[in-house]
N, C-alpha and C positions, 0 to 999 in steps of 0.2 A: 765274888763279892761285888765287883763293879756292876754286873748284870742285876744283882739283887737291889742295889742302890737305885739304879735306873728304873727298875720295876716299881719300887716304892714311890719314887718321885712321880712317875707316870700315874699311878693310882691316886696319889694325893692330889695331883693336878686335876685329874678327872673329877674327883669328889668336890674339890673347890669350885671348879667350873659349874658343876651341877647345882651346887648351893647358890652361887651367884645368879644362875638362871632362875632359880626359885624366887629369890628376892626381887629380881627384875620383873618377874611375872606378877608378883603382888603389886608392885608399883604401876605396872602397865594396866592391871585390872582396876586399880584405884582410878586411873585417868579415864578408862572406859566408862566406869560408873559415874565419874564426875561429869564427863561430857554428856552422858545420858540423863543427867540430873537425878540420879537414882540414889537417894540417901540410904535406902535399905541395903543395897549392895556395898555402899561405902562403909556402913556400920560393921558389916561382916569382915572387912579387911582391917579395921582399926580397933585398937584396944579401947575399952570404955573410959579410960583415963587419959586418952591421947591429948597431948599439948599441941596447940597451934599458935605459931608466932610468925610475924612478918616484919621485915626491916625495909622501910621506905627510904630510898636514897635520893637526895636532891641537892641542889646548890645551896639550899638553906640549912642543910645538915641531915643527919640520919635520925629516924624515929623508929622505935620498937613498939609494936602493938601485939596484944594477946587477944585471941578470940576464943570464946567459950565453945566447947564442942557442940552442944545442943544448938547454939546460934548458927554454927557452921552448917549443920544438917538442915535446919529450917531454911537458911538462905539458899541452899542448893535446891531444895524442893520448891522454892517459891520463885525461881528464875522464870521470867516470862517465856512462853513457848516460842515467840518470834525472835528472841535474842539468841544469836548464834555465837558461841565462844569455843575456842580450841587452844589448849596448851600443848605446844609442840616441844617435846623433849628432844634435846640435841645430842645428848650422850649420857651414859651411865658410868659412874666410877663407884664400885662397891667394895667395901672392906668388911670382913667377918672375923669375929673372935668368939667362938663358942656359940652362946645363945644371943649374942648381940650383933647387929649389922648396921652399917651406915652406908647410905647411898647419896651421892652427890649428882644432881641432875640439872645442868644448865637448860634453860627453856626460853621460849618466846610465847607470849600470850596474845591471842588475836580475839577481837570482838567484831562480829560481822565482817570477818575476813580482813580487818585492818589491824596492824600491829598496835597494841595498846601499851605493852611494857615487856621488859625482859629481865632476867636475873638467874638465880640458881635456887633450886630446892635442895634442902638437906633433910633426908628421911632417916630416922632411927627406928629400927625394927627389933622385936624381941621374939625369939623362937619359943613358943609355948607348945609343949607336947611335940607334934610333928608339923605345926604350921607357923608361919611368920605373921606377926601382927605389927602394924605401924603404931608406934607409941609416941612419936614426936615428929612434927613437920615444922621447919622454919624456912622461910624463903626471903630472898631479896627482891626488890622491885625498883627498876629504873626506867624512866621514860626514854 
């Protein structure tokens, strides 16, 4: 009986780890497309009703802003060629329950190799058929 329980736990752990890797890969691919300024690849990773929000934190208080999805895609496609930016993901914390997943990713954002701001991204994903789609992104931004 003990061996059976250990086997079940090992199988579940392996399944859970594989699922977390799938979710992490979607987020990594999101940033690859983001850094490449490729709105077409971004659209393939995101649900058509995805919600985008940001929380700017400052000494004057916190503000919540909402961005329309089409505005986001247009802004990515219109970033000047000579502007270099990079969002460095520091770690992944992923939780899954059935067809919903949440990923917490602290980050640092660089513009032309200079630290612009940092914070955390919170991704919510939905598993549709056999693939994960991003349905919500909210981030914090601190100087």
